LUMRO-349703 format. One record per residue (C-alpha): residue in one letter; x, y negated, z negated. Coordinates in steps of 0.1 Angstrom, whole numbers, padded with zeros to 4 digits, always signed. Layout:
% LUMRO-349703
aXYZ...
% end
This chain:
% LUMRO-349703
x-0228-0101-0694x-0254-0074-0701x-0282-0099-0697x-0268-0108-0663x-0271-0071-0652x-0309-0072-0656x-0315-0088-0621x-0293-0060-0605x-0312-0033-0625x-0345-0048-0612x-0331-0049-0577x-0322-0012-0579x-0357-0003-0592x-0372-0023-0563x-0351-0005-0538x-0360+0029-0552x-0397+0020-0552x-0396+0007-0516x-0378+0038-0503x-0400+0062-0522x-0433+0047-0513x-0423+0043-0476x-0414+0079-0470x-0436+0098-0494x-0453+0128-0478x-0491+0122-0478x-0500+0158-0470x-0511+0181-0499x-0498+0216-0498x-0480+0210-0465x-0456+0238-0472x-0484+0261-0484x-0465+0264-0516x-0496+0275-0535x-0495+0307-0515x-0529+0300-0499x-0548+0273-0480x-0556+0251-0510x-0563+0215-0498x-0569+0226-0462x-0602+0231-0445x-0604+0261-0421x-0630+0263-0394x-0635+0280-0360x-0623+0316-0355x-0610+0323-0390x-0606+0361-0385x-0568+0360-0382x-0553+0337-0408x-0532+0340-0439x-0503+0325-0458x-0472+0347-0456x-0438+0350-0474x-0421+0376-0453x-0397+0374-0424x-0408+0362-0390x-0386+0370-0360x-0360+0381-0385x-0360+0347-0403x-0369+0351-0440x-0397+0328-0454x-0408+0295-0440x-0388+0266-0424x-0361+0247-0443x-0359+0272-0471x-0396+0271-0479x-0411+0304-0493x-0445+0302-0476x-0460+0295-0442x-0493+0297-0425x-0497+0328-0402x-0524+0321-0376x-0533+0334-0342x-0568+0345-0333x-0581+0354-0299x-0601+0326-0283x-0619+0306-0297x-0592+0289-0318x-0588+0285-0355x-0587+0249-0369x-0568+0237-0400x-0575+0202-0411x-0570+0178-0440x-0580+0141-0447x-0555+0116-0459x-0558+0080-0471x-0542+0055-0446x-0538+0018-0441x-0553+0004-0409x-0527-0008-0385x-0498+0011-0401x-0478+0037-0381x-0478+0073-0393x-0455+0101-0383x-0469+0137-0384x-0443+0164-0383x-0444+0201-0387x-0425+0233-0379x-0437+0261-0357x-0426+0295-0345x-0442+0324-0327x-0439+0361-0335x-0435+0371-0298x-0412+0343-0288x-0429+0338-0255x-0463+0332-0272x-0476+0362-0254x-0499+0345-0230x-0503+0326-0197x-0528+0301-0184x-0552+0280-0204x-0562+0290-0239x-0597+0300-0229x-0583+0323-0201x-0557+0343-0220x-0531+0316-0228x-0515+0309-0262x-0518+0274-0275x-0511+0254-0307x-0520+0217-0310x-0514+0190-0336x-0537+0160-0340x-0539+0128-0361x-0571+0109-0363x-0586+0129-0334x-0556+0120-0311x-0537+0151-0299x-0500+0144-0302x-0486+0179-0297x-0499+0206-0273x-0478+0238-0271x-0493+0259-0243x-0475+0291-0234x-0442+0276-0246x-0415+0300-0259x-0408+0293-0296x-0382+0318-0308x-0371+0300-0340x-0386+0274-0364x-0389+0243-0343x-0398+0208-0354x-0425+0189-0336x-0436+0154-0344x-0453+0123-0331x-0462+0088-0344x-0495+0070-0341x-0512+0040-0358x-0541+0044-0382x-0575+0029-0372x-0593+0036-0404x-0587+0040-0441x-0590+0078-0439x-0576+0099-0411x-0577+0136-0405x-0548+0157-0394x-0556+0190-0377x-0541+0219-0360x-0557+0244-0337x-0542+0278-0326x-0551+0307-0303x-0528+0336-0294x-0539+0367-0275x-0507+0385-0287x-0488+0378-0319x-0491+0349-0343x-0480+0314-0348x-0461+0305-0380x-0468+0269-0392x-0451+0252-0421x-0434+0221-0437x-0462+0198-0426x-0457+0161-0435x-0472+0127-0428x-0452+0096-0437x-0462+0060-0435x-0438+0041-0413x-0453+0007-0421x-0470-0019-0400x-0472-0011-0363x-0446-0030-0342x-0424-0039-0372x-0389-0023-0371x-0386+0003-0398x-0421-0006-0408x-0408-0036-0427x-0388-0013-0450x-0355-0029-0439x-0368-0064-0446x-0381-0054-0480x-0348-0038-0490x-0328-0069-0478x-0351-0092-0497x-0348-0070-0529x-0310-0069-0526x-0307-0107-0520x-0330-0115-0549x-0309-0093-0572x-0276-0108-0561x-0290-0144-0564x-0303-0137-0599x-0270-0122-0609x-0250-0151-0595x-0273-0177-0612x-0269-0158-0645x-0231-0159-0642x-0232-0196-0635x-0252-0203-0666x-0228-0182-0687x-0199-0202-0673x-0215-0235-0682x-0222-0222-0717x-0186-0212-0722x-0174-0247-0710x-0196-0264-0736
% end
């Protein structure tokens, strides 16, 4: 009987592997847990940037219980944070992050180069989030999904704020699998793994039954 459990054990290992690889965060130091900008490249107006641990708008620490968050918000021109990640051409990737603003109303009006406050998020050069003069009074999740066109893509953020600062944290990128395939093929992979395990278990039991008869 113990031998017959081996296919089920292999099935469980496959399921864990499929789920883990499909949803692993590809961003390094996305929660700024190092206490600094390790793994990130900063450019542009870097006069007003830091990694903080204190309260922001009365909320202690970063989003989702994280200790740290990026604290950015220079006058125009903006600051840029970027990081390159390895990707698979044709696969969908979801970039998500949390943002808040110290002044709530972002403290500006009009375009960023004319006194407005703006934070953007991009993947592979495609801008998926553009928060221009939008009130953000609590940690708010933003996300978008896009397919990769090369084996290395860059994620980047830009920020400008004439009054106050943006808080940015819990940044993640996950591989959703091949574009156009439901669940990125994860569901099909899990189904195949489970069926293979059950079939192996059933075949083993049949063999044991035949052995007992003889």
